[in-house]
Biopython code that builds the backbone (N, CA, C, O; Angstrom):
import numpy as np
from Bio.PDB.StructureBuilder import StructureBuilder

atoms = [
    (1, "UNK", "N", (-154.902, 8.595, -0.203)),
    (1, "UNK", "CA", (-155.401, 7.681, 0.957)),
    (1, "UNK", "C", (-155.655, 8.521, 0.578)),
    (1, "UNK", "O", (-155.230, 9.605, 0.177)),
    (2, "UNK", "N", (-157.328, 7.366, 0.859)),
    (2, "UNK", "CA", (-158.629, 7.424, 0.996)),
    (2, "UNK", "C", (-159.526, 7.581, 0.590)),
    (2, "UNK", "O", (-160.002, 7.772, 1.709)),
    (3, "UNK", "N", (-160.622, 7.746, -0.244)),
    (3, "UNK", "CA", (-161.345, 8.318, 1.194)),
    (3, "UNK", "C", (-161.222, 7.579, 2.643)),
    (3, "UNK", "O", (-161.319, 6.395, 2.964)),
    (4, "UNK", "N", (-160.840, 9.376, 3.763)),
    (4, "UNK", "CA", (-160.555, 8.089, 5.438)),
    (4, "UNK", "C", (-162.291, 7.955, 5.790)),
    (4, "UNK", "O", (-162.793, 8.916, 5.207)),
    (5, "UNK", "N", (-163.243, 7.273, 6.399)),
    (5, "UNK", "CA", (-164.223, 7.249, 6.886)),
    (5, "UNK", "C", (-164.899, 8.039, 8.262)),
    (5, "UNK", "O", (-165.985, 8.026, 8.840)),
    (6, "UNK", "N", (-163.144, 8.959, 8.472)),
    (6, "UNK", "CA", (-163.238, 9.537, 9.868)),
    (6, "UNK", "C", (-162.824, 11.004, 9.483)),
    (6, "UNK", "O", (-161.703, 11.269, 9.918)),
    (7, "UNK", "N", (-163.607, 12.366, 8.562)),
    (7, "UNK", "CA", (-163.022, 12.970, 9.308)),
    (7, "UNK", "C", (-162.283, 14.370, 9.593)),
    (7, "UNK", "O", (-162.736, 15.377, 10.137)),
    (8, "UNK", "N", (-160.630, 14.050, 8.904)),
    (8, "UNK", "CA", (-159.770, 15.043, 10.418)),
    (8, "UNK", "C", (-160.549, 16.624, 11.013)),
    (8, "UNK", "O", (-161.433, 17.221, 10.399)),
    (9, "UNK", "N", (-159.975, 17.031, 12.265)),
    (9, "UNK", "CA", (-160.400, 17.742, 13.067)),
    (9, "UNK", "C", (-160.892, 19.360, 11.819)),
    (9, "UNK", "O", (-161.929, 19.985, 12.041)),
    (10, "UNK", "N", (-160.047, 19.711, 10.758)),
    (10, "UNK", "CA", (-160.263, 20.302, 9.438)),
    (10, "UNK", "C", (-161.503, 19.863, 7.966)),
    (10, "UNK", "O", (-161.913, 20.430, 6.953)),
    (11, "UNK", "N", (-161.677, 18.706, 8.566)),
    (11, "UNK", "CA", (-162.396, 18.597, 7.623)),
    (11, "UNK", "C", (-161.775, 17.212, 6.405)),
    (11, "UNK", "O", (-162.349, 16.197, 6.010)),
    (12, "UNK", "N", (-160.765, 17.615, 6.184)),
    (12, "UNK", "CA", (-160.240, 16.513, 5.662)),
    (12, "UNK", "C", (-160.530, 14.881, 5.725)),
    (12, "UNK", "O", (-160.873, 14.251, 6.725)),
    (13, "UNK", "N", (-160.278, 14.314, 4.258)),
    (13, "UNK", "CA", (-161.097, 13.006, 4.349)),
    (13, "UNK", "C", (-159.998, 12.228, 3.338)),
    (13, "UNK", "O", (-160.408, 11.104, 3.050)),
    (14, "UNK", "N", (-158.574, 12.590, 2.672)),
    (14, "UNK", "CA", (-157.722, 12.521, 2.233)),
    (14, "UNK", "C", (-156.843, 12.864, 2.345)),
    (14, "UNK", "O", (-156.841, 14.037, 2.716)),
    (15, "UNK", "N", (-154.709, 11.881, 2.043)),
    (15, "UNK", "CA", (-154.231, 11.966, 2.626)),
    (15, "UNK", "C", (-153.268, 12.888, 1.352)),
    (15, "UNK", "O", (-152.927, 13.730, 2.182)),
    (16, "UNK", "N", (-152.576, 13.392, 0.037)),
    (16, "UNK", "CA", (-152.558, 13.638, -1.258)),
    (16, "UNK", "C", (-150.432, 14.125, -0.343)),
    (16, "UNK", "O", (-149.761, 15.000, 0.204)),
    (17, "UNK", "N", (-150.431, 11.942, -1.124)),
    (17, "UNK", "CA", (-148.729, 12.711, -0.906)),
    (17, "UNK", "C", (-147.519, 12.539, -2.511)),
    (17, "UNK", "O", (-147.557, 11.615, -3.323)),
    (18, "UNK", "N", (-146.342, 14.030, -2.537)),
    (18, "UNK", "CA", (-146.077, 13.712, -2.795)),
    (18, "UNK", "C", (-143.859, 13.204, -2.767)),
    (18, "UNK", "O", (-143.029, 13.895, -2.178)),
    (19, "UNK", "N", (-143.734, 12.713, -3.069)),
    (19, "UNK", "CA", (-142.292, 12.556, -3.738)),
    (19, "UNK", "C", (-141.465, 13.135, -4.460)),
    (19, "UNK", "O", (-141.728, 13.351, -5.643)),
    (20, "UNK", "N", (-140.530, 13.431, -4.015)),
    (20, "UNK", "CA", (-139.446, 13.953, -5.099)),
    (20, "UNK", "C", (-138.192, 12.785, -5.369)),
    (20, "UNK", "O", (-137.622, 12.204, -4.445)),
    (21, "UNK", "N", (-137.880, 12.560, -6.882)),
    (21, "UNK", "CA", (-137.478, 11.097, -6.660)),
    (21, "UNK", "C", (-136.222, 10.573, -6.249)),
    (21, "UNK", "O", (-135.702, 9.530, -5.852)),
    (22, "UNK", "N", (-135.840, 12.340, -6.652)),
    (22, "UNK", "CA", (-134.379, 13.120, -6.730)),
    (22, "UNK", "C", (-133.642, 13.449, -5.018)),
    (22, "UNK", "O", (-132.455, 13.299, -4.727)),
    (23, "UNK", "N", (-134.346, 13.749, -4.427)),
    (23, "UNK", "CA", (-134.155, 13.930, -3.435)),
    (23, "UNK", "C", (-134.915, 13.187, -1.985)),
    (23, "UNK", "O", (-134.610, 13.621, -0.875)),
    (24, "UNK", "N", (-135.577, 12.428, -2.085)),
    (24, "UNK", "CA", (-136.259, 11.723, -1.332)),
    (24, "UNK", "C", (-137.772, 12.458, -0.558)),
    (24, "UNK", "O", (-138.773, 11.886, -0.127)),
    (25, "UNK", "N", (-137.472, 13.735, -0.603)),
    (25, "UNK", "CA", (-138.079, 15.201, -0.478)),
    (25, "UNK", "C", (-139.250, 14.620, -0.325)),
    (25, "UNK", "O", (-139.853, 14.445, -1.384)),
    (26, "UNK", "N", (-140.071, 14.062, 1.170)),
    (26, "UNK", "CA", (-141.628, 13.442, 0.767)),
    (26, "UNK", "C", (-142.295, 15.297, 1.623)),
    (26, "UNK", "O", (-141.630, 16.031, 2.353)),
    (27, "UNK", "N", (-144.114, 15.561, 1.017)),
    (27, "UNK", "CA", (-145.145, 16.163, 1.043)),
    (27, "UNK", "C", (-146.126, 15.457, 1.889)),
    (27, "UNK", "O", (-146.237, 14.337, 1.390)),
    (28, "UNK", "N", (-146.894, 15.556, 2.924)),
    (28, "UNK", "CA", (-147.611, 15.083, 3.371)),
    (28, "UNK", "C", (-149.203, 16.507, 2.840)),
    (28, "UNK", "O", (-149.406, 17.468, 3.582)),
    (29, "UNK", "N", (-149.644, 16.395, 2.168)),
    (29, "UNK", "CA", (-150.950, 17.299, 2.493)),
    (29, "UNK", "C", (-152.486, 16.801, 3.055)),
    (29, "UNK", "O", (-152.636, 15.749, 2.435)),
    (30, "UNK", "N", (-153.600, 16.973, 3.821)),
    (30, "UNK", "CA", (-154.887, 16.832, 3.902)),
    (30, "UNK", "C", (-155.261, 17.967, 3.723)),
    (30, "UNK", "O", (-155.163, 19.172, 3.950)),
    (31, "UNK", "N", (-156.116, 16.462, 2.817)),
    (31, "UNK", "CA", (-157.864, 17.649, 1.616)),
    (31, "UNK", "C", (-158.807, 17.123, 1.523)),
    (31, "UNK", "O", (-158.640, 16.054, 0.936)),
    (32, "UNK", "N", (-160.107, 17.352, 1.891)),
    (32, "UNK", "CA", (-161.059, 17.629, 1.888)),
    (32, "UNK", "C", (-161.989, 16.863, 0.734)),
    (32, "UNK", "O", (-162.827, 15.987, 0.947)),
    (33, "UNK", "N", (-161.544, 17.536, -0.756)),
    (33, "UNK", "CA", (-162.023, 16.840, -2.440)),
    (33, "UNK", "C", (-160.839, 16.914, -3.343)),
    (33, "UNK", "O", (-159.951, 17.764, -3.412)),
    (34, "UNK", "N", (-161.102, 15.480, -4.229)),
    (34, "UNK", "CA", (-159.865, 15.773, -5.105)),
    (34, "UNK", "C", (-159.820, 16.317, -5.886)),
    (34, "UNK", "O", (-159.492, 15.839, -6.972)),
    (35, "UNK", "N", (-160.048, 17.256, -5.762)),
    (35, "UNK", "CA", (-160.504, 18.630, -6.706)),
    (35, "UNK", "C", (-159.243, 19.784, -6.326)),
    (35, "UNK", "O", (-158.969, 20.740, -7.051)),
    (36, "UNK", "N", (-158.553, 19.457, -5.018)),
    (36, "UNK", "CA", (-158.383, 20.091, -4.816)),
    (36, "UNK", "C", (-156.732, 19.604, -4.723)),
    (36, "UNK", "O", (-155.984, 20.302, -4.039)),
    (37, "UNK", "N", (-156.177, 18.383, -5.432)),
    (37, "UNK", "CA", (-155.753, 18.511, -6.017)),
    (37, "UNK", "C", (-154.775, 19.078, -6.656)),
    (37, "UNK", "O", (-153.843, 19.546, -6.001)),
    (38, "UNK", "N", (-154.781, 19.157, -8.080)),
    (38, "UNK", "CA", (-153.723, 20.407, -9.269)),
    (38, "UNK", "C", (-153.137, 21.843, -7.775)),
    (38, "UNK", "O", (-152.145, 22.571, -7.721)),
    (39, "UNK", "N", (-154.095, 21.703, -7.009)),
    (39, "UNK", "CA", (-154.095, 23.399, -6.896)),
    (39, "UNK", "C", (-152.490, 22.976, -5.789)),
    (39, "UNK", "O", (-151.742, 23.827, -5.309)),
    (40, "UNK", "N", (-152.343, 21.455, -5.638)),
    (40, "UNK", "CA", (-150.805, 21.347, -3.938)),
    (40, "UNK", "C", (-150.247, 20.965, -4.825)),
    (40, "UNK", "O", (-149.102, 21.415, -4.860)),
    (41, "UNK", "N", (-150.553, 20.148, -5.823)),
    (41, "UNK", "CA", (-149.857, 20.182, -7.172)),
    (41, "UNK", "C", (-149.315, 21.413, -7.561)),
    (41, "UNK", "O", (-148.789, 20.943, -8.569)),
    (42, "UNK", "N", (-148.942, 22.823, -7.615)),
    (42, "UNK", "CA", (-148.557, 23.396, -8.208)),
    (42, "UNK", "C", (-148.069, 24.824, -6.677)),
    (42, "UNK", "O", (-147.815, 26.026, -6.748)),
    (43, "UNK", "N", (-148.146, 23.843, -5.486)),
    (43, "UNK", "CA", (-147.620, 24.423, -4.518)),
    (43, "UNK", "C", (-146.536, 23.582, -4.346)),
    (43, "UNK", "O", (-145.450, 24.053, -4.009)),
    (44, "UNK", "N", (-146.757, 21.869, -4.618)),
    (44, "UNK", "CA", (-145.937, 21.329, -3.790)),
    (44, "UNK", "C", (-144.449, 21.379, -4.959)),
    (44, "UNK", "O", (-143.394, 20.926, -4.513)),
    (45, "UNK", "N", (-144.472, 21.950, -6.431)),
    (45, "UNK", "CA", (-143.517, 22.602, -7.110)),
    (45, "UNK", "C", (-142.664, 23.524, -6.519)),
    (45, "UNK", "O", (-141.509, 23.451, -6.098)),
    (46, "UNK", "N", (-143.824, 24.761, -6.609)),
    (46, "UNK", "CA", (-143.101, 26.278, -6.042)),
    (46, "UNK", "C", (-142.112, 26.007, -4.516)),
    (46, "UNK", "O", (-141.622, 27.006, -3.989)),
    (47, "UNK", "N", (-141.910, 24.830, -3.978)),
    (47, "UNK", "CA", (-141.114, 24.218, -2.703)),
    (47, "UNK", "C", (-139.335, 24.566, -3.802)),
    (47, "UNK", "O", (-138.242, 24.275, -3.316)),
]
sb = StructureBuilder()
sb.init_structure("model")
sb.init_model(0)
sb.init_chain("A")
sb.init_seg("    ")
for serial, (resi, resn, name, xyz) in enumerate(atoms, 1):
    if name == "N":
        sb.init_residue(resn, " ", resi, " ")
    sb.init_atom(name, np.array(xyz, "f"), 0.0, 1.0, " ", f" {name:<3s}", serial, name[0])
structure = sb.get_structure()
């Protein structure tokens, strides 16, 4: 979701969400650049 007009306190302008289809587990990451997506996906897969 984004970019949002107003940045968060941490400088994020996007909200990245991942949903596990089987368990319905949801994780949301606040990111400032789209280039952060691959790293956040790797973090999600390690959960």
